[in-house]
C-alpha positions in Angstrom: 0.2 -0.2 -0.2 2.7 2.4 0.7 4.4 1.8 -2.9 1.0 2.8 -4.0 0.9 6.2 -2.5 4.5 6.8 -3.2 3.5 6.3 -6.9 0.3 8.3 -6.9 2.2 11.1 -4.9 4.7 11.1 -7.7 2.7 11.3 -10.3 0.4 14.0 -8.9 3.7 16.2 -7.9 4.5 16.1 -11.7 1.0 17.0 -12.6 0.7 13.8 -14.7 -2.7 12.9 -13.1 -4.8 14.6 -15.9 -2.5 13.2 -18.6 -3.5 9.5 -16.9 -7.4 10.0 -17.2 -6.4 11.5 -20.9 -5.3 8.0 -21.7 -8.7 6.9 -21.0 -10.9 9.4 -22.9 -8.1 9.0 -25.9 -9.0 5.2 -26.1 -12.8 5.8 -25.7 -13.4 8.1 -28.3 -11.7 5.7 -31.1 -13.4 3.0 -29.5 -16.8 4.4 -30.0 -16.0 5.5 -33.5 -15.0 2.5 -34.6 -18.0 0.9 -33.4 -19.9 3.5 -35.0 -18.2 2.8 -38.4 -18.9 -0.7 -38.5 -22.2 0.0 -40.0 -20.5 1.8 -43.0 -17.9 -1.2 -43.1 -15.4 1.2 -42.5 -14.8 0.5 -38.5 -14.3 -3.5 -39.3 -10.5 -2.9 -39.5 -9.4 -0.7 -36.7 -11.7 -2.0 -33.9 -10.1 -5.1 -32.9 -6.8 -2.8 -32.6 -8.4 -0.1 -30.6 -10.3 -2.4 -28.4 -7.1 -4.7 -27.9 -5.2 -1.2 -26.5 -8.3 -0.5 -24.5 -8.3 -3.9 -23.0 -4.5 -3.3 -22.3 -5.0 0.4 -21.0 -7.5 -1.4 -18.8 -5.3 -4.0 -17.5 -2.6 -1.8 -16.6 -5.0 0.6 -14.6 -6.1 -2.5 -12.9 -2.4 -3.5 -11.9 -1.9 0.2 -11.0 -4.9 -0.2 -8.7 
């Protein structure tokens, strides 16, 4: 638990906490857009890639937690 507090304090001290949340938005928007574009047929290619990175980021956040 002490390690987590130290890491969080380090991230907040550098002002990177908003950047961590920006990663969530950065992956959420392309995921929604690619899923919406499946109807047109264009989203078939980027959707697996975007969802792979979203899952990987979610797992990273779980490890941090």
